[in-house]
Kinemage of the C-alpha trace (Angstrom):
@kinemage 1
@onewidth
@group {chain A} dominant
@subgroup {mainchain}
@vectorlist {calphas} color= white
{ca met a 1} P 93.705 62.339 57.051
{ca ala a 2} L 95.158 59.749 59.431
{ca arg a 3} L 94.100 57.021 57.007
{ca glu a 4} L 95.780 58.811 54.100
{ca leu a 5} L 99.020 59.233 56.024
{ca thr a 6} L 98.947 55.567 56.982
{ca glu a 7} L 98.415 54.581 53.355
{ca leu a 8} L 101.289 56.821 52.223
{ca glu a 9} L 103.662 55.415 54.851
{ca pro a 10} L 102.355 51.999 55.942
{ca gly a 11} L 105.523 51.314 57.939
{ca asn a 12} L 105.085 54.430 60.074
{ca thr a 13} L 103.754 53.097 63.359
{ca thr a 14} L 103.003 56.591 64.662
{ca tyr a 15} L 100.554 57.162 61.812
{ca arg a 16} L 99.041 53.738 62.372
{ca arg a 17} L 98.547 54.452 66.062
{ca asp a 18} L 97.029 57.842 65.261
{ca leu a 19} L 94.576 56.110 62.932
{ca ser a 20} L 93.478 53.705 65.674
{ca val a 21} L 92.987 56.638 68.055
{ca ser a 22} L 90.885 58.369 65.388
{ca tyr a 23} L 88.694 55.274 65.052
{ca asp a 24} L 88.210 55.274 68.825
{ca lys a 25} L 87.189 58.935 68.859
{ca leu a 26} L 84.703 58.383 66.053
{ca ala a 27} L 83.361 55.316 67.842
{ca asp a 28} L 82.954 57.303 71.065
{ca leu a 29} L 80.928 59.906 69.144
{ca ala a 30} L 78.796 57.204 67.523
{ca leu a 31} L 78.159 55.628 70.911
{ca ala a 32} L 77.181 58.983 72.423
{ca ala a 33} L 74.731 59.421 69.529
{ca gly a 34} L 73.139 56.066 70.325
{ca arg a 35} L 74.611 54.291 67.311
{ca ser a 36} L 76.138 51.300 69.066
{ca gly a 37} L 76.421 49.224 65.882
{ca asp a 38} L 78.507 51.911 64.194
{ca ala a 39} L 80.538 52.343 67.377
{ca glu a 40} L 81.276 48.635 67.555
{ca ala a 41} L 82.402 48.555 63.912
{ca leu a 42} L 84.744 51.494 64.498
{ca tyr a 43} L 86.114 49.975 67.716
{ca arg a 44} L 86.807 46.773 65.775
{ca gln a 45} L 88.737 48.748 63.142
{ca ser a 46} L 90.770 50.291 65.940
{ca leu a 47} L 91.292 46.854 67.462
{ca ala a 48} L 92.608 45.446 64.173
{ca gly a 49} L 95.168 48.234 63.863
{ca arg a 50} L 96.238 47.855 67.463
{ca gln a 51} L 96.634 44.109 67.093
{ca glu a 52} L 98.935 44.698 64.126
{ca leu a 53} L 101.005 47.251 66.042
{ca thr a 54} L 101.300 44.914 69.021
{ca glu a 55} L 102.425 42.103 66.738
{ca leu a 56} L 105.020 44.393 65.135
{ca glu a 57} L 106.353 45.557 68.506
{ca pro a 58} L 105.282 43.107 71.220
{ca gly a 59} L 107.463 44.799 73.833
{ca asn a 60} L 105.880 48.221 73.300
{ca thr a 61} L 103.789 48.861 76.412
{ca thr a 62} L 101.939 51.770 74.785
{ca tyr a 63} L 100.672 49.528 72.002
{ca arg a 64} L 99.700 46.802 74.467
{ca arg a 65} L 97.888 49.356 76.621
{ca asp a 66} L 96.075 50.675 73.543
{ca leu a 67} L 95.056 47.136 72.627
{ca ser a 68} L 93.625 46.600 76.103
{ca val a 69} L 91.628 49.833 75.686
{ca ser a 70} L 90.088 48.451 72.488
{ca tyr a 71} L 89.010 45.281 74.261
{ca glu a 72} L 87.674 47.335 77.168
{ca arg a 73} L 85.549 49.494 74.881
{ca leu a 74} L 84.237 46.494 72.985
{ca gly a 75} L 83.409 44.929 76.337
{ca lys a 76} L 81.436 48.013 77.354
{ca val a 77} L 79.482 47.945 74.086
{ca ala a 78} L 78.720 44.259 74.634
{ca val a 79} L 77.520 44.963 78.196
{ca glu a 80} L 75.229 47.722 76.963
{ca ser a 81} L 73.933 45.440 74.192
{ca gly a 82} L 73.202 42.632 76.656
{ca leu a 83} L 75.820 40.302 75.161
{ca ala a 84} L 77.101 38.825 78.403
{ca glu a 85} L 79.480 36.235 76.931
{ca glu a 86} L 81.090 38.711 74.523
{ca ala a 87} L 81.382 41.275 77.333
{ca arg a 88} L 83.062 38.718 79.577
{ca arg a 89} L 85.439 37.654 76.786
{ca cys a 90} L 86.518 41.184 75.877
{ca leu a 91} L 86.786 42.393 79.461
{ca thr a 92} L 88.793 39.300 80.446
{ca ile a 93} L 91.301 39.988 77.673
{ca ala a 94} L 91.529 43.650 78.707
{ca leu a 95} L 91.891 42.680 82.366
{ca asp a 96} L 94.664 40.173 81.660
{ca met a 97} L 96.573 42.760 79.631
{ca arg a 98} L 96.176 45.472 82.272
{ca gln a 99} L 97.337 43.116 85.023
{ca glu a 100} L 100.390 42.251 82.961
{ca leu a 101} L 101.188 45.924 82.338
{ca his a 102} L 100.765 46.769 86.024
{ca gln a 103} L 103.050 43.905 87.012
{ca gln a 104} L 105.712 45.154 84.597
{ca glu a 105} L 105.524 48.725 85.876
{ca pro a 106} L 104.040 48.560 89.397
{ca his a 107} L 105.089 52.124 90.290
{ca arg a 108} L 102.991 53.752 87.570
{ca ala a 109} L 99.852 55.216 89.111
{ca asp a 110} L 98.147 55.560 85.711
{ca leu a 111} L 98.466 51.850 84.974
{ca ala a 112} L 97.292 50.992 88.490
{ca glu a 113} L 94.210 53.189 88.087
{ca glu a 114} L 93.447 51.723 84.685
{ca leu a 115} L 93.674 48.249 86.185
{ca gly a 116} L 91.277 49.372 88.912
{ca val a 117} L 88.820 50.657 86.313
{ca ile a 118} L 88.841 47.439 84.305
{ca leu a 119} L 88.401 45.433 87.511
{ca tyr a 120} L 85.377 47.597 88.328
{ca leu a 121} L 83.910 47.089 84.838
{ca phe a 122} L 84.570 43.366 84.995
{ca ala a 123} L 82.913 43.100 88.401
{ca gly a 124} L 79.855 44.918 87.100
{ca ala a 125} L 79.635 42.683 84.049
{ca val a 126} L 80.022 39.375 85.876
{ca gly a 127} L 78.751 40.281 89.340
{ca glu a 128} L 81.862 39.246 91.271
{ca gln a 129} L 82.427 42.290 93.457
{ca ala a 130} L 83.760 41.307 96.877
{ca asp a 131} L 87.148 40.021 95.742
{ca val a 132} L 87.426 42.770 93.144
{ca arg a 133} L 86.825 45.476 95.734
{ca gln a 134} L 89.674 44.139 97.868
{ca glu a 135} L 91.974 43.879 94.866
{ca ile a 136} L 91.256 47.493 93.894
{ca ile a 137} L 92.078 48.614 97.438
{ca glu a 138} L 95.366 46.686 97.393
{ca ile a 139} L 96.314 48.165 94.031
{ca leu a 140} L 95.329 51.798 94.626
{ca ala a 141} L 95.828 52.412 98.358
{ca pro a 142} L 99.629 52.730 98.075
{ca phe a 143} L 99.210 55.458 95.445
{ca glu a 144} L 96.649 57.217 97.630
{ca gln a 145} L 99.115 57.190 100.531
{ca val a 146} L 101.778 58.990 98.496
{ca gly a 147} L 99.322 61.332 96.804
{ca thr a 148} L 99.824 60.183 93.208
{ca ile a 149} L 96.248 59.148 92.525
{ca thr a 150} L 93.696 61.087 90.456
{ca arg a 151} L 90.126 61.959 91.396
{ca gln a 152} L 88.992 58.944 89.394
{ca gly a 153} L 91.250 56.719 91.482
{ca val a 154} L 89.963 58.259 94.709
{ca ser a 155} L 86.393 57.679 93.545
{ca leu a 156} L 87.183 54.093 92.648
{ca leu a 157} L 88.752 53.531 96.050
{ca gly a 158} L 85.637 54.988 97.657
{ca trp a 159} L 83.504 52.453 95.794
{ca ala a 160} L 85.848 49.606 96.732
{ca arg a 161} L 85.749 50.547 100.417
{ca gln a 162} L 81.963 50.561 100.629
{ca pro a 163} L 80.551 47.661 102.600
{ca thr a 164} L 78.927 44.981 100.472
{ca thr a 165} L 76.024 42.677 101.177
{ca glu a 166} L 77.663 39.691 99.460
């Protein structure tokens, strides 16, 4: 249905965004069913739509955030498939975008947590954890102090505060 609406009104960016979200949901289901190839193809369709939206409205932070999500998900698929270079490439793009979004809106706890998550994923993919742990603490601790952090953020902070052997 989202595809039909997009075809009927190609200039409607809301329909186009809804279509990319639909591709992500289908990809998530495919991934959960163990069909990583199908999931990757669907994530790439979502990515293409999100790239177009971001090009149409480069100042739209929602579209840029969505685009970073696409790269993050493709990075996760690459990690699970053992494609280290592709994982690094996708996660680096997602990380750069999330850092940019956080810098633009540093008081948004949701963007800070999302940056923390992508830092965690990046650290796991490339094995650089010590600096990443400290960066996550610096990003999330202020939100913890004022009580605007979710359970996921608290959990991430717990991981970051664990002593490392590096």
